[in-house]
C-alpha positions as CSV (number, residue, x, y, z in Angstrom):
1,M,-29.3,66.3,44.4
2,Q,-26.1,66.3,41.6
3,L,-25.9,62.3,41.5
4,E,-29.3,61.5,40.7
5,N,-28.5,64.0,37.7
6,K,-25.6,62.1,36.3
7,V,-27.7,59.0,37.3
8,V,-30.4,60.1,34.8
9,E,-28.4,61.5,32.3
10,V,-26.4,58.1,32.2
11,L,-29.7,55.8,31.8
12,K,-29.8,58.3,28.9
13,T,-28.0,56.7,26.8
14,I,-28.9,53.0,27.0
15,Y,-31.3,52.5,24.6
16,D,-33.6,49.5,23.8
17,P,-32.3,48.2,20.7
18,E,-35.8,47.2,19.1
19,I,-37.2,51.1,20.0
20,P,-34.8,53.6,19.2
21,V,-35.4,55.6,22.4
22,D,-33.4,55.4,25.7
23,V,-34.7,53.3,28.5
24,F,-35.4,56.4,31.1
25,E,-38.2,58.4,28.2
26,L,-39.2,54.3,28.0
27,G,-40.5,54.5,31.5
28,L,-38.8,51.6,32.0
29,I,-37.1,53.5,35.1
30,Y,-39.6,53.2,38.4
31,E,-37.0,53.8,40.5
32,V,-33.6,55.2,41.4
33,K,-32.8,55.3,44.8
34,I,-29.3,56.4,46.3
35,D,-28.3,56.0,50.2
36,E,-26.1,57.7,52.0
37,D,-22.9,56.0,51.2
38,K,-23.7,56.8,47.4
39,N,-25.0,52.9,46.9
40,V,-27.6,53.2,43.8
41,E,-30.1,51.0,43.7
42,I,-32.6,51.2,40.3
43,D,-36.2,49.4,40.3
44,M,-36.8,49.2,36.4
45,T,-38.6,47.2,34.2
46,L,-38.6,45.5,30.6
47,T,-41.3,46.6,27.8
48,S,-42.1,41.8,28.4
49,P,-41.0,39.3,30.3
50,N,-39.4,37.8,27.2
51,C,-37.8,40.6,26.0
52,P,-34.6,39.8,24.0
53,V,-31.8,41.8,26.5
54,A,-33.8,40.6,29.4
55,E,-30.1,39.7,30.7
56,S,-27.9,42.3,29.2
57,M,-29.9,45.2,29.4
58,P,-30.0,45.6,33.6
59,K,-26.2,44.9,33.3
60,E,-25.6,47.5,30.9
61,V,-27.1,49.5,33.4
62,E,-25.8,48.4,36.3
63,D,-22.1,48.3,35.1
64,K,-22.7,52.3,33.1
65,I,-24.3,53.6,36.7
66,A,-21.3,52.0,38.7
67,M,-18.6,53.6,36.4
68,I,-20.2,57.1,37.3
69,E,-17.7,59.2,39.8
70,G,-18.8,59.0,43.3
71,V,-21.2,55.9,43.0
72,N,-20.0,53.0,45.5
73,S,-21.9,50.6,44.4
74,S,-25.2,49.7,41.8
75,K,-27.7,47.7,41.4
76,V,-30.7,47.0,39.4
77,T,-33.7,45.1,40.5
78,I,-36.2,44.4,37.5
79,V,-39.6,44.3,38.3
80,F,-43.0,43.2,36.4
81,D,-45.3,45.4,39.0
82,P,-46.4,47.3,37.6
83,P,-46.3,46.2,34.0
84,W,-45.2,48.3,31.5
85,D,-47.4,49.5,28.5
86,K,-46.2,52.9,26.2
87,D,-48.7,55.5,28.3
88,M,-45.1,55.2,30.9
89,M,-43.1,56.8,27.9
90,S,-42.1,60.6,28.1
91,E,-43.8,62.8,25.8
92,E,-40.7,63.0,23.8
93,A,-40.7,59.2,23.2
94,K,-44.2,58.9,22.4
95,L,-43.6,61.9,19.5
96,E,-40.1,59.9,17.8
97,L,-42.3,56.5,18.0
98,G,-45.3,58.1,16.3
99,F,-48.0,57.5,19.5
100,L,-48.7,61.6,19.6
């Protein structure tokens, strides 16, 4: 689906301010759902519940996704189950951060 690819492209432009890797490669995005009306719902997590960007990052994700042409609405839900750990990162992110 083209819209889903665009959503992922935009997610790859949003970075955790403490880690030089985007939220998608970090494994913070658990699910992207797009309904027939092009409403986008994203389940994401943070590296920790006390993350300093706990309020600003989900808002940034929502705002940037909402700006994609064709998207009707954007909603981010923060979940901590399952809890994030470094094994959720892509190979690229692990390499970038020296875990490989």
